[in-house]
TIRO-2110 file (N, C-alpha, C; in Angstrom, 1 decimal):
// TIRO-2110
0.8, -1.2, 0.0, N, 1, A
0.0, 0.0, 0.0, CA, 1, A
0.9, 1.2, 0.0, C, 1, A
0.6, 2.2, -0.9, N, 2, A
1.4, 3.4, -1.0, CA, 2, A
0.9, 4.4, 0.1, C, 2, A
1.8, 5.1, 0.7, N, 3, A
1.4, 6.1, 1.7, CA, 3, A
1.2, 7.4, 1.1, C, 3, A
0.0, 8.0, 1.4, N, 4, A
-0.3, 9.4, 0.9, CA, 4, A
-0.4, 10.2, 2.2, C, 4, A
0.2, 11.3, 2.2, N, 5, A
0.2, 12.2, 3.3, CA, 5, A
-1.0, 13.2, 3.1, C, 5, A
-1.8, 13.3, 4.1, N, 6, A
-2.9, 14.3, 4.1, CA, 6, A
-2.7, 15.3, 5.2, C, 6, A
-3.0, 16.6, 4.9, N, 7, A
-2.9, 17.6, 6.0, CA, 7, A
-3.8, 18.7, 5.6, C, 7, A
-4.2, 19.5, 6.5, N, 8, A
-5.0, 20.7, 6.2, CA, 8, A
-5.9, 21.0, 7.4, C, 8, A
-7.0, 21.7, 7.1, N, 9, A
-7.9, 22.3, 8.1, CA, 9, A
-9.1, 21.4, 8.2, C, 9, A
-8.9, 20.1, 8.1, N, 10, A
-10.1, 19.2, 8.2, CA, 10, A
-10.2, 18.8, 9.7, C, 10, A
-11.4, 18.5, 10.1, N, 11, A
-11.7, 18.0, 11.4, CA, 11, A
-11.5, 16.5, 11.4, C, 11, A
-11.3, 15.9, 12.6, N, 12, A
-11.2, 14.4, 12.7, CA, 12, A
-12.6, 13.9, 12.2, C, 12, A
-12.5, 12.8, 11.4, N, 13, A
-13.6, 12.2, 10.8, CA, 13, A
-13.9, 12.7, 9.4, C, 13, A
-13.2, 13.8, 8.9, N, 14, A
-13.4, 14.3, 7.6, CA, 14, A
-12.3, 13.9, 6.6, C, 14, A
-11.4, 13.1, 7.1, N, 15, A
-10.3, 12.7, 6.2, CA, 15, A
-10.9, 11.7, 5.2, C, 15, A
-10.3, 11.4, 4.1, N, 16, A
-10.8, 10.4, 3.1, CA, 16, A
-10.8, 9.1, 3.8, C, 16, A
-11.9, 8.3, 3.5, N, 17, A
-12.1, 7.0, 4.1, CA, 17, A
-12.6, 6.0, 3.0, C, 17, A
-12.0, 4.8, 3.0, N, 18, A
-12.5, 3.8, 2.2, CA, 18, A
-13.8, 3.2, 2.8, C, 18, A
-14.8, 3.0, 2.0, N, 19, A
-16.1, 2.4, 2.5, CA, 19, A
-16.1, 0.9, 2.7, C, 19, A
-15.1, 0.2, 2.2, N, 20, A
-15.0, -1.2, 2.4, CA, 20, A
-13.5, -1.6, 2.2, C, 20, A
-13.2, -2.8, 2.6, N, 21, A
-11.8, -3.3, 2.6, CA, 21, A
-11.2, -3.3, 1.2, C, 21, A
-12.0, -3.5, 0.2, N, 22, A
-11.5, -3.6, -1.2, CA, 22, A
-12.0, -2.4, -2.1, C, 22, A
-12.4, -1.4, -1.5, N, 23, A
-12.8, -0.2, -2.2, CA, 23, A
-11.6, 0.4, -3.0, C, 23, A
-11.9, 0.9, -4.2, N, 24, A
-10.8, 1.6, -5.0, CA, 24, A
-10.8, 3.0, -4.7, C, 24, A
-12.0, 3.6, -4.4, N, 25, A
-12.0, 5.0, -4.1, CA, 25, A
-12.3, 5.3, -2.7, C, 25, A
-11.6, 6.3, -2.1, N, 26, A
-11.9, 6.8, -0.8, CA, 26, A
-12.9, 8.0, -0.8, C, 26, A
-13.9, 7.9, 0.0, N, 27, A
-14.9, 9.0, 0.0, CA, 27, A
-14.3, 10.3, 0.5, C, 27, A
-14.6, 11.4, -0.2, N, 28, A
-14.2, 12.7, 0.2, CA, 28, A
-15.4, 13.5, 0.7, C, 28, A
-15.2, 14.2, 1.8, N, 29, A
-16.3, 14.8, 2.5, CA, 29, A
-16.2, 16.4, 2.4, C, 29, A
-17.4, 17.0, 2.3, N, 30, A
-17.4, 18.5, 2.3, CA, 30, A
-17.0, 19.0, 3.7, C, 30, A
-16.2, 20.0, 3.7, N, 31, A
-15.8, 20.7, 5.0, CA, 31, A
-16.1, 22.1, 4.8, C, 31, A
-17.4, 22.4, 5.2, N, 32, A
-17.9, 23.8, 5.0, CA, 32, A
-18.6, 24.3, 6.3, C, 32, A
-18.6, 25.6, 6.5, N, 33, A
-19.2, 26.1, 7.7, CA, 33, A
-20.7, 26.4, 7.5, C, 33, A
-21.1, 26.6, 6.3, N, 34, A
-22.5, 26.8, 6.0, CA, 34, A
-22.9, 25.9, 4.8, C, 34, A
-24.2, 25.4, 4.8, N, 35, A
-24.7, 24.6, 3.7, CA, 35, A
-24.5, 25.4, 2.4, C, 35, A
-24.3, 24.6, 1.3, N, 36, A
-24.2, 25.1, 0.0, CA, 36, A
-25.3, 24.6, -0.9, C, 36, A
-26.1, 25.6, -1.5, N, 37, A
-27.2, 25.2, -2.4, CA, 37, A
-26.7, 25.2, -3.8, C, 37, A
-27.0, 24.1, -4.5, N, 38, A
-26.7, 24.0, -5.9, CA, 38, A
-28.0, 23.9, -6.7, C, 38, A
-28.3, 25.0, -7.4, N, 39, A
-29.6, 25.1, -8.1, CA, 39, A
-29.5, 24.2, -9.4, C, 39, A
-30.7, 23.9, -10.0, N, 40, A
-30.7, 23.1, -11.2, CA, 40, A
-29.8, 23.7, -12.3, C, 40, A
-28.9, 22.9, -12.8, N, 41, A
-28.0, 23.3, -13.9, CA, 41, A
-26.8, 24.1, -13.4, C, 41, A
-26.7, 24.3, -12.1, N, 42, A
-25.6, 25.1, -11.5, CA, 42, A
-24.5, 24.2, -11.1, C, 42, A
-23.3, 24.8, -11.1, N, 43, A
-22.1, 24.1, -10.6, CA, 43, A
-21.5, 24.9, -9.5, C, 43, A
-20.9, 24.3, -8.5, N, 44, A
-20.2, 25.0, -7.4, CA, 44, A
-18.9, 24.2, -7.0, C, 44, A
-18.0, 25.0, -6.4, N, 45, A
-16.8, 24.4, -5.9, CA, 45, A
-17.0, 24.2, -4.4, C, 45, A
-16.8, 22.9, -3.9, N, 46, A
-17.0, 22.6, -2.5, CA, 46, A
-15.7, 22.3, -1.8, C, 46, A
-15.3, 23.1, -0.8, N, 47, A
-14.1, 22.9, -0.1, CA, 47, A
-14.1, 21.6, 0.7, C, 47, A
-12.9, 21.0, 0.9, N, 48, A
-12.8, 19.8, 1.7, CA, 48, A
-11.9, 20.0, 2.9, C, 48, A
-11.1, 21.1, 2.9, N, 49, A
-10.1, 21.3, 4.0, CA, 49, A
-8.9, 20.4, 3.9, C, 49, A
-8.8, 19.6, 2.9, N, 50, A
-7.7, 18.7, 2.8, CA, 50, A
-6.7, 19.1, 1.7, C, 50, A
-5.4, 19.0, 2.1, N, 51, A
-4.3, 19.1, 1.1, CA, 51, A
-3.6, 17.8, 1.1, C, 51, A
-3.0, 17.4, 0.0, N, 52, A
-2.4, 16.1, -0.2, CA, 52, A
-0.9, 16.2, -0.6, C, 52, A
-0.2, 15.3, -0.2, N, 53, A
1.2, 15.1, -0.7, CA, 53, A
1.2, 13.7, -1.3, C, 53, A
1.1, 13.7, -2.7, N, 54, A
1.0, 12.5, -3.4, CA, 54, A
2.4, 12.1, -3.9, C, 54, A
2.9, 10.9, -3.8, N, 55, A
4.2, 10.5, -4.2, CA, 55, A
4.4, 10.8, -5.7, C, 55, A
5.6, 11.1, -6.1, N, 56, A
6.0, 11.3, -7.5, CA, 56, A
5.7, 10.0, -8.2, C, 56, A
5.2, 10.1, -9.4, N, 57, A
4.8, 8.9, -10.2, CA, 57, A
3.4, 8.5, -10.0, C, 57, A
2.6, 9.2, -9.2, N, 58, A
1.2, 8.9, -9.0, CA, 58, A
0.4, 10.2, -9.2, C, 58, A
-0.9, 10.0, -9.4, N, 59, A
-1.8, 11.1, -9.4, CA, 59, A
-3.0, 10.7, -8.6, C, 59, A
-3.8, 11.8, -8.2, N, 60, A
-5.1, 11.5, -7.6, CA, 60, A
-6.1, 11.8, -8.6, C, 60, A
-7.2, 11.1, -8.6, N, 61, A
-8.3, 11.3, -9.5, CA, 61, A
-9.6, 11.5, -8.7, C, 61, A
-10.3, 12.6, -9.0, N, 62, A
-11.6, 12.8, -8.3, CA, 62, A
-12.7, 12.3, -9.2, C, 62, A
-13.5, 11.4, -8.7, N, 63, A
-14.6, 10.8, -9.4, CA, 63, A
-15.9, 11.0, -8.7, C, 63, A
-17.0, 10.9, -9.4, N, 64, A
-18.4, 11.0, -8.8, CA, 64, A
-18.7, 9.8, -7.8, C, 64, A
-19.6, 10.0, -6.9, N, 65, A
-20.2, 9.0, -6.1, CA, 65, A
-21.4, 8.5, -6.8, C, 65, A
-21.5, 7.2, -7.1, N, 66, A
-22.7, 6.7, -7.9, CA, 66, A
-24.0, 7.0, -7.2, C, 66, A
-24.1, 6.8, -5.9, N, 67, A
-25.3, 7.1, -5.2, CA, 67, A
-25.8, 8.5, -5.3, C, 67, A
-24.9, 9.4, -5.2, N, 68, A
-25.2, 10.9, -5.3, CA, 68, A
-25.7, 11.2, -6.7, C, 68, A
-25.1, 10.5, -7.7, N, 69, A
-25.5, 10.7, -9.1, CA, 69, A
-26.9, 10.1, -9.3, C, 69, A
-27.1, 8.9, -8.9, N, 70, A
-28.4, 8.2, -9.1, CA, 70, A
-29.5, 8.8, -8.4, C, 70, A
-29.3, 9.1, -7.1, N, 71, A
-30.4, 9.6, -6.3, CA, 71, A
-30.7, 11.0, -6.4, C, 71, A
-29.7, 11.9, -6.7, N, 72, A
-29.9, 13.3, -6.8, CA, 72, A
-29.5, 14.0, -8.0, C, 72, A
-28.9, 13.2, -9.0, N, 73, A
-28.4, 13.8, -10.3, CA, 73, A
-27.3, 14.8, -10.1, C, 73, A
-26.5, 14.6, -9.0, N, 74, A
-25.4, 15.5, -8.7, CA, 74, A
-24.1, 14.7, -9.0, C, 74, A
-23.2, 15.3, -9.7, N, 75, A
-22.0, 14.6, -10.1, CA, 75, A
-20.8, 15.5, -10.1, C, 75, A
-19.6, 15.0, -10.3, N, 76, A
-18.4, 15.8, -10.4, CA, 76, A
-18.3, 16.3, -11.8, C, 76, A
-18.2, 17.6, -12.0, N, 77, A
-18.2, 18.2, -13.3, CA, 77, A
-17.1, 17.9, -14.2, C, 77, A
-15.9, 18.0, -13.7, N, 78, A
-14.7, 17.7, -14.5, CA, 78, A
-14.2, 16.3, -14.2, C, 78, A
-15.0, 15.3, -14.5, N, 79, A
-14.7, 13.9, -14.0, CA, 79, A
-14.0, 13.2, -15.1, C, 79, A
-12.8, 12.5, -14.8, N, 80, A
-12.2, 12.6, -13.5, CA, 80, A
-11.3, 13.8, -13.4, C, 80, A
-11.4, 14.5, -12.3, N, 81, A
-10.5, 15.6, -12.0, CA, 81, A
-9.1, 15.0, -11.6, C, 81, A
-8.0, 15.7, -12.1, N, 82, A
-6.7, 15.2, -11.8, CA, 82, A
-6.0, 16.0, -10.7, C, 82, A
-5.3, 15.4, -9.8, N, 83, A
-4.5, 16.1, -8.8, CA, 83, A
-3.1, 15.6, -9.0, C, 83, A
-2.2, 16.5, -9.5, N, 84, A
-0.8, 16.2, -9.8, CA, 84, A
-0.1, 16.0, -8.5, C, 84, A
1.0, 15.3, -8.5, N, 85, A
1.8, 15.0, -7.3, CA, 85, A
2.5, 16.3, -6.8, C, 85, A
2.6, 17.3, -7.6, N, 86, A
3.3, 18.5, -7.1, CA, 86, A
2.3, 19.6, -6.6, C, 86, A
1.0, 19.3, -6.7, N, 87, A
-0.1, 20.2, -6.2, CA, 87, A
-0.2, 20.1, -4.7, C, 87, A
-0.2, 21.3, -4.0, N, 88, A
-0.3, 21.3, -2.6, CA, 88, A
-1.4, 22.2, -2.1, C, 88, A
-2.3, 22.6, -3.0, N, 89, A
-3.4, 23.5, -2.5, CA, 89, A
-4.5, 22.6, -2.0, C, 89, A
-5.5, 23.3, -1.5, N, 90, A
-6.7, 22.6, -0.9, CA, 90, A
-7.4, 21.8, -2.0, C, 90, A
-7.9, 20.7, -1.7, N, 91, A
-8.7, 19.8, -2.6, CA, 91, A
-10.1, 20.4, -2.5, C, 91, A
-10.6, 20.9, -3.7, N, 92, A
-12.0, 21.4, -3.8, CA, 92, A
-12.6, 20.6, -4.9, C, 92, A
-13.9, 20.3, -4.7, N, 93, A
-14.6, 19.4, -5.6, CA, 93, A
-15.6, 20.3, -6.4, C, 93, A
-15.6, 20.1, -7.7, N, 94, A
-16.6, 20.9, -8.5, CA, 94, A
-17.8, 20.0, -8.8, C, 94, A
-18.9, 20.3, -8.2, N, 95, A
-20.1, 19.5, -8.3, CA, 95, A
-21.1, 20.3, -9.3, C, 95, A
-21.9, 19.5, -10.0, N, 96, A
-22.9, 20.1, -10.9, CA, 96, A
-24.2, 19.3, -10.6, C, 96, A
-25.3, 20.1, -10.6, N, 97, A
-26.6, 19.6, -10.3, CA, 97, A
-27.4, 19.4, -11.6, C, 97, A
-27.6, 18.2, -12.1, N, 98, A
-28.4, 17.9, -13.3, CA, 98, A
-29.9, 17.8, -13.0, C, 98, A
-30.3, 17.9, -11.8, N, 99, A
-31.7, 17.7, -11.4, CA, 99, A
-32.5, 18.9, -11.7, C, 99, A
-33.8, 18.8, -11.5, N, 100, A
-34.7, 19.9, -11.7, CA, 100, A
-35.0, 20.7, -10.4, C, 100, A
-34.4, 20.2, -9.3, N, 101, A
-34.6, 20.9, -8.0, CA, 101, A
-33.3, 21.2, -7.4, C, 101, A
-33.3, 22.1, -6.4, N, 102, A
-32.0, 22.5, -5.7, CA, 102, A
-31.5, 21.3, -4.9, C, 102, A
-30.2, 21.2, -4.8, N, 103, A
-29.6, 20.2, -4.0, CA, 103, A
-28.8, 20.9, -2.9, C, 103, A
-28.8, 20.4, -1.7, N, 104, A
-28.1, 21.1, -0.6, CA, 104, A
-26.9, 20.2, -0.1, C, 104, A
-25.7, 20.8, -0.1, N, 105, A
-24.6, 20.1, 0.4, CA, 105, A
-24.4, 20.5, 1.9, C, 105, A
-24.3, 19.6, 2.8, N, 106, A
-24.0, 19.8, 4.2, CA, 106, A
-22.6, 19.5, 4.5, C, 106, A
-22.1, 20.1, 5.6, N, 107, A
-20.7, 19.7, 6.0, CA, 107, A
-20.7, 18.2, 6.4, C, 107, A
-19.7, 17.6, 6.0, N, 108, A
-19.4, 16.1, 6.3, CA, 108, A
-20.2, 15.2, 5.3, C, 108, A
-20.9, 15.8, 4.3, N, 109, A
-21.5, 14.9, 3.3, CA, 109, A
-20.4, 14.3, 2.4, C, 109, A
-20.6, 13.1, 2.0, N, 110, A
-19.6, 12.4, 1.1, CA, 110, A
-20.0, 12.9, -0.3, C, 110, A
-19.1, 13.6, -0.9, N, 111, A
-19.4, 14.3, -2.2, CA, 111, A
-18.7, 13.8, -3.4, C, 111, A
-17.6, 13.0, -3.2, N, 112, A
-16.8, 12.5, -4.3, CA, 112, A
-16.0, 11.3, -3.8, C, 112, A
-15.3, 10.7, -4.8, N, 113, A
-14.3, 9.6, -4.4, CA, 113, A
-12.9, 10.1, -4.9, C, 113, A
-11.9, 9.6, -4.2, N, 114, A
-10.5, 9.9, -4.5, CA, 114, A
-9.8, 8.6, -4.8, C, 114, A
-9.3, 8.4, -6.1, N, 115, A
-8.6, 7.2, -6.5, CA, 115, A
-7.2, 7.6, -6.9, C, 115, A
-6.2, 6.8, -6.6, N, 116, A
-4.9, 7.0, -6.9, CA, 116, A
-4.4, 6.1, -8.1, C, 116, A
-3.6, 6.6, -9.0, N, 117, A
-3.2, 5.8, -10.1, CA, 117, A
-1.7, 6.2, -10.5, C, 117, A
-1.0, 5.2, -11.0, N, 118, A
0.4, 5.5, -11.5, CA, 118, A
0.3, 6.4, -12.7, C, 118, A
1.3, 7.2, -12.9, N, 119, A
1.4, 8.1, -14.0, CA, 119, A
2.5, 7.7, -14.9, C, 119, A
2.3, 7.8, -16.2, N, 120, A
3.4, 7.6, -17.2, CA, 120, A
3.4, 8.8, -18.0, C, 120, A
4.5, 9.5, -18.0, N, 121, A
4.7, 10.7, -18.9, CA, 121, A
5.3, 10.2, -20.2, C, 121, A
4.7, 10.7, -21.3, N, 122, A
5.2, 10.3, -22.6, CA, 122, A
6.2, 11.2, -23.2, C, 122, A
7.0, 10.7, -24.1, N, 123, A
7.9, 11.5, -24.9, CA, 123, A
7.2, 11.6, -26.2, C, 123, A
7.0, 12.9, -26.6, N, 124, A
6.2, 13.1, -27.9, CA, 124, A
7.2, 13.3, -29.0, C, 124, A
7.0, 12.5, -30.1, N, 125, A
7.9, 12.5, -31.2, CA, 125, A
7.0, 12.9, -32.5, C, 125, A
7.5, 13.9, -33.2, N, 126, A
6.8, 14.3, -34.4, CA, 126, A
7.2, 13.4, -35.6, C, 126, A
6.2, 12.9, -36.3, N, 127, A
6.4, 12.1, -37.5, CA, 127, A
5.5, 12.6, -38.6, C, 127, A
5.9, 12.4, -39.8, N, 128, A
5.1, 12.8, -41.0, CA, 128, A
3.9, 11.8, -41.2, C, 128, A
4.1, 10.5, -40.8, N, 129, A
3.1, 9.5, -41.0, CA, 129, A
3.1, 8.6, -39.8, C, 129, A
1.9, 8.0, -39.6, N, 130, A
1.7, 7.0, -38.5, CA, 130, A
1.6, 5.6, -39.2, C, 130, A
1.9, 4.6, -38.4, N, 131, A
1.8, 3.3, -38.9, CA, 131, A
0.3, 3.0, -39.2, C, 131, A
0.1, 2.2, -40.2, N, 132, A
-1.3, 1.8, -40.6, CA, 132, A
-2.0, 1.0, -39.5, C, 132, A
-3.3, 1.0, -39.5, N, 133, A
-4.1, 0.2, -38.6, CA, 133, A
-5.4, -0.2, -39.3, C, 133, A
-6.1, -1.2, -38.9, N, 134, A
-7.3, -1.6, -39.5, CA, 134, A
-8.4, -0.5, -39.4, C, 134, A
-8.4, 0.2, -38.3, N, 135, A
-9.4, 1.3, -38.2, CA, 135, A
-9.0, 2.5, -39.0, C, 135, A
-7.7, 2.8, -39.1, N, 136, A
-7.2, 4.0, -39.8, CA, 136, A
-7.7, 5.3, -39.2, C, 136, A
-8.2, 6.2, -40.1, N, 137, A
-8.7, 7.5, -39.6, CA, 137, A
-10.2, 7.5, -39.3, C, 137, A
-10.8, 6.4, -39.4, N, 138, A
-12.3, 6.3, -39.1, CA, 138, A
-12.5, 6.8, -37.7, C, 138, A
-13.6, 7.6, -37.5, N, 139, A
-13.9, 8.2, -36.3, CA, 139, A
-14.9, 7.5, -35.4, C, 139, A
-15.6, 8.3, -34.7, N, 140, A
-16.6, 7.9, -33.7, CA, 140, A
-17.6, 6.9, -34.4, C, 140, A
-17.8, 5.8, -33.7, N, 141, A
-18.8, 4.8, -34.1, CA, 141, A
-18.2, 3.8, -35.2, C, 141, A
-17.0, 4.0, -35.6, N, 142, A
-16.4, 3.2, -36.7, CA, 142, A
-16.2, 1.7, -36.4, C, 142, A
-16.2, 1.4, -35.1, N, 143, A
-16.1, 0.0, -34.7, CA, 143, A
-17.4, -0.7, -34.5, C, 143, A
-18.5, 0.0, -34.7, N, 144, A
-19.8, -0.6, -34.6, CA, 144, A
-20.5, -0.1, -33.3, C, 144, A
-21.7, -0.6, -33.2, N, 145, A
-22.6, -0.2, -32.0, CA, 145, A
-22.6, -1.4, -31.0, C, 145, A
END
């Protein structure tokens, strides 16, 4: 298990927590002093009070919580959001409300999941032509439905 250092202005019980022994994503909770209203079609940035120190060669990914999406049509807008290993600012979650009614975020609500993944940085090489493939330049839907 890779060690991730968390620090910030979060209260005990608001740190990321895995919901089960084999969970891939750790639940991220809102750390707010007042409720946040998200109107239909609106997006907001929700503070967590958490800052991370992610080891070099890894990234954090912010993903939606399926229950929040299914039950309330609220999801992470820039999904997955990327947290680079050199970022040290507060983790804030961009939520959007796709429902027809206002959704209220309360402090300590589980609003997203945090997943860690290895990172591979590519070396980009300019070429005049690419090797041929069966698909070629065919675009969206070219492999069938």
